[in-house]
N, C-alpha and C positions, 0 to 999 in steps of 0.2 A: 565498625560498629558506629550506632548513632549514639548522639549524647542527648543529653537529661539538658531541663533547662537550668538556669542560672538562679541560684539561691546565695541568701546571705546567711551566713556561718551564726551571727548573731542571732539570725532570727530562731532556730533552731536548738541554741545549745542551751542546756541545763543551769548554766553560768558560765561569765565567763572573767577572768578575773588579767592584771596587768602586772608583772615582773617590772624592776627597774632597770634590767637590759633584759636582752633577747634571753630566750629561754634555752637552756642548753641540755638539762636533760629532767626528767617527768617517772614518777613510778605511779600505781594505781594497784590495791588492792582492795577489798570487799567493804570498806570501811573511811579508808581515808586516800586523799590526792597530795602526793610530793612533787614541788616543781624549786630546780635550780636555774640560776641566770648566771650570765657570763663576769659579773661582777663580785659573786661569791652570796648571794641570797639566796636563802633557803626556806621556801615557804611550805606549811601542811595545814591543809583544809579537812573537816568532814566531806561526806558527797553531798551535803547540804549547801555547801559552799562557806560553812564558817571557819576561817582561820583559827588552827589550834594553837599553835606557836610559829616564831620564825626564827631564824638565827642568818647569824652574817660569820661567813667562811675566811681563808686566806684568796681564792680566786676564781678562777670559771667554774663551775660545778657540771662535769662532765658523764657522769654514772652516778647510779645509786645501788645497790644492796641491801634489803632487809630482812631479820631476821632476827624474832624474839623480840626484845624489849629494844633493840638496838639498830639504828639505821645507818650505813656507812655510804660516805660521799668522797668521791672521786673530785680534787679543788685543784688545779694547777699539778703541783708536786706535790701536794698534798693525800694521804690517806686521814678521813677525818672521820671519826665515831661521834655520834649522836645517841640521845636519849629520845626513843620513838614517841615517850607521852609529852614531853616538856619539851624537845629540843634543845636541853644543856648538850654543851657539847662536852663528852668524855676523853677523848684526848685526839690527839694530829701529830703523824709521821709523815715526814718530810720524806718524801722518794727519787731517785736519781734519776734527772731527765723528766720527760713529762708522764704525768701519770694516765693510765689508758683503761683499761678494767677492771670492773671489782665483782666479786660474786663471795654469796658468805654459806652458811648451812643455815638451815630452816628454824635452830635456836639461836645464828647468831654469833654462835660460841668460837669459831674459825671464821676465818673474810683471807680471801685470796688478791692481791692487787698486782698489775703487772704494768711496768714503768718501759718510755722506751728512751734512746736518745738517738737524735734526724741529723744527717750529715748533710749539709747544703751543698756541698761539692760535688757528691755524690748523687744527691736528690735521693735518699733513699733512708731506712734506718738502718741502723748500726749494730746495733746489742739491744736486750731486756733483761730486765729483772723480772723474777718472782718472789711474790713476798708472800709469808705467810704470815698472820697474824693472830693471838686471841682476843677473848674480850675483853682485855685489859689493857691492849695495845705492847704485849709484849711479842716481838720477833721468834716467830718458833724457825724458819727457813728464810734462808736468802739465796737464789739461786738465777745465773748470770746464763742469758743464750745470746745467739748471734742472730737470733729472728725476731720479730715483733709477732707477739698471740693478735689475731684478729677477732675471735671468740672464745670464750670462755664459760665451762658447766660446771657446776659443785653439785656434788650429791650429799645428801645428809651423813652420809660416815666420814665426807672431810675431803674425800677424792676428787680430782680436779682435771678436766679434759681442755686443753687448749689447744687451735687451731693455728696454724703456723704460717708466716709468709717466707719470701728468701731468705739465707740460701735453703734450707733444707727442704721445706715446706712442710707435710704430714699434719702429726699431731702428738702432743706433747701428755702424760699421765701424770697429774703431780701428787702425792703421799707422802706419807710421814716417815720416807725411806729416800726422797727426794724425784728427781725427773728423771722419766723413763720415756723415750724417744721411739713413734712406731710409723712406718708411713702408711698414705692414707692410696687409695686406687687411683684416683689422679696427683699427678705431681705438679700440679699448678699450684700458683701460693692461696690460701685460703684468703676469700675477700670477708665474710660472713659466719655467723652461724645462725642455729634455732634451736631451741629445746619443744618440740612440737608436743603433738597428744599422744602420739603413736609412735615416733621416733627422733632423732636428732638429724639433722641435714645441715651439712656443710656446704657455701656456695664458693666457688671459685673462679680467677680469674680468667680462665679456660672456657667457661660458660659450663665447667660439669657441676654435676651436686652427690655428695657422696651421702651415702644414710647409713645410720648408726641404730640397727635394733637390740636392743636388751644387752649394751655393750660389744656385741658383734657388728663387725664393721662390713657391709656388702661388699663386694667386688662389684655388684651389676647391681643398682637400687633402678628402684620403676622408673626414676624422672629421667625424660632424654633430656640432653645437654643444651645449652641454649646457646644462641648465635651470639654472646658477647659476656661481656662479666660480671656475675650476679653481683646487684647491686645490695637487692633486700629480700629477705624471705617471709612468709606470713603462714603458718597453721591455722588453716579453717575445720569446722566443722564433719569436713567430709574431704580433707583432701590437703592439697598445697597451693601458694601463691607465689609467683616467683617473678622479679623485677631483673630487669637486665636492663644493661647499655650495648647495643650495637654500632658500627660505624658504618658512616654512608656506603654503601656500594659491598659490602660485607656478605659473602658468600655463604648461602644459605639462608642469608635474612627475610628477604624477598618480601620487602615492605617498601617501598619505593623510598629507600634511604631516611625512614624512621628511627631516631637517636634513642626511644625508650619504647621498653616492651613489657607489659605483664601478660604474665599465663596461667592459667587456672588448671587446674588438675586434680582428679581422685587421685583414692588411694594407692590403686595401681599402677599410677602412672599416664592414665590416657587424659587426653588435653580435652577440657572442658571449650575454652573460649580463651580470646587472646585480644589484646588493646594493646595498639600504638600508639606513639604520640609523632608530632609533626616534630622535622627534622630540627634541631636545637634543645629540644625541649624534652630533658630525661627525668626517669622515673627515679625517685629517690626512696621512698617507703611502700609498702604493701603492709597490711594490716586486717585482721579479722575483724568486725565491727558486731556491735549490735544486729540481732535481730529484727528484721521489720516486718511487724505481721506474723511473727512464725517463719520467715524467712529468712535463710544467714546472707549476712552482705559483707563485702569485702569493700575495703578503702584504698584507693590509688594516690598517691601524691607525688606529684611532679611540679617542675620548675625549669624554667627558658633566660635566667638570670634577672627579669623584670616582673614575673608574678608568679604565683603559685596557684595551681590547681588542684584540688581536691574533690574526687569523683568516687560516688557510693556505686557498686553493680549489686547486682544478687549474686550468691555465691555459684550455684547449679548452673545458671544459665545466660550469666554475664549481662541484663539488664539494666539500662543503667535507670539509674533512681534518684540523685540528685548529682548537680555541681555545683560547686563554689570557687570563690574568686578571692586571691589575697593579693596584696601589695608587695607581700613581705616572703621571705621562706619560710616553709615549713621544716624547724628542724628536728622534732623529735615527736613520736605518737606514740601509743602505750594503749591498751583495753585489755579488760576484763568482761565477764559472761554478760554483764545490764551496762557499761558506761565505756567511751572511748576519749580522749582526751591528744587534744595536738597543741605545740607550744611554737611560737613564731620568733621570728629575726629582731620584732621590734617589742618584745615581750609579754605579748599577747597571748592567754592559753585560753583555750573551750574545754568546757567537759561536757561530751554528749551522751543523753540516755536514752535508752532503748524506746519506751512506750513515751516519750513527749518527742521526739524525733519520727517515728509514724506518725502521731498525729499530726502535727508541725508539714509534714511533709505532704500528707492529704488537704490539707488546707491552700487554697493558691494563695502566692507572694500576690500584694498588692501593691502595684507599680505606683501609685499616688502618697502612698508613705514613703517621706522621707529617711534616708539612713541615720541620721541624726534624732528625728521623731524617735524609730526603734530605739536608738541605744540610749534614750531618756526614760523610756518604758521599760529595759531590761536593766538598769540602773535603780530604778523604783522598785522592783521585782527582788533584785538582789539585796535591798534595804528590808525587805520583810520579811525574806529567809534568812538574816543575819542580826 
């Protein structure tokens, strides 16, 4: 597919901020943006860019869950509970091994976290623990399993579902009575999960996709098996966007050895379009972005160990809308109905707002204007806003 001209993310961003270290986690809702970095720093801004609070935690922040008046953060070996209003740390609990996933009920009164132990000799995760706490930090349950969970979904009634890696694979249901394992149609390890608008989708290492609708696992979901391991999933207004990694020469790939692949499907599983990357460049994130002049957009983020490329395409046709390049890896991204945010390895994060993005993309970039001048102007705008 054709490419859009390169633009500068600073030119189209609603605001730009810099964390002390690489951005490890983001959480975006209708009013606030949370960011955590590799040194344990957490900041909260309103969507005008004003910092509301900040906090220092024990270690690298790798995940957030927010419910009620609580923010839960995964920080190295710890699960940390913060007050969502002022960032005060309510409590912290040390987990066994490295902490991985976190989810909570909408009211924040129950939280589930996972931690795992990695064995260097076998180069794999040997065991994991699933922890359940109340809002006061009291441990309600602690269950050990031999697999690492790779995705977690928690319902309002406190029931959680976790998709597993080897050896059992499948899925675990966690409730007040304990853990209940059940198989999935694919016996390959889970790699990621997505709670979508219409259903839940689990990606597997063999390229298969498991769909769960209304709590029922579909033996034959609508989406085709991909030619490589599923790296990322994105729910779009009209379907699904899938990122996979394929090995050069893989049977069924058919893309001249391309390593990264992004495919867009409608809700019935029909392929709308696909985009492949050159060999050596993998697609690491796909996400539903803000509408551009009423048209849904999809963002595709790739990395080749040297540079990151962020591409915007129309969801329905795959038409390229914009392309951005960065010298640092895009570690994490998230979005809501009007905004999208991306956090990079150098600590930079951008908040994109749909209407402003559309206006900026309609105006051609001035090649005579230096990057430094644009940054100075952006800093002045941030000072006026904040």
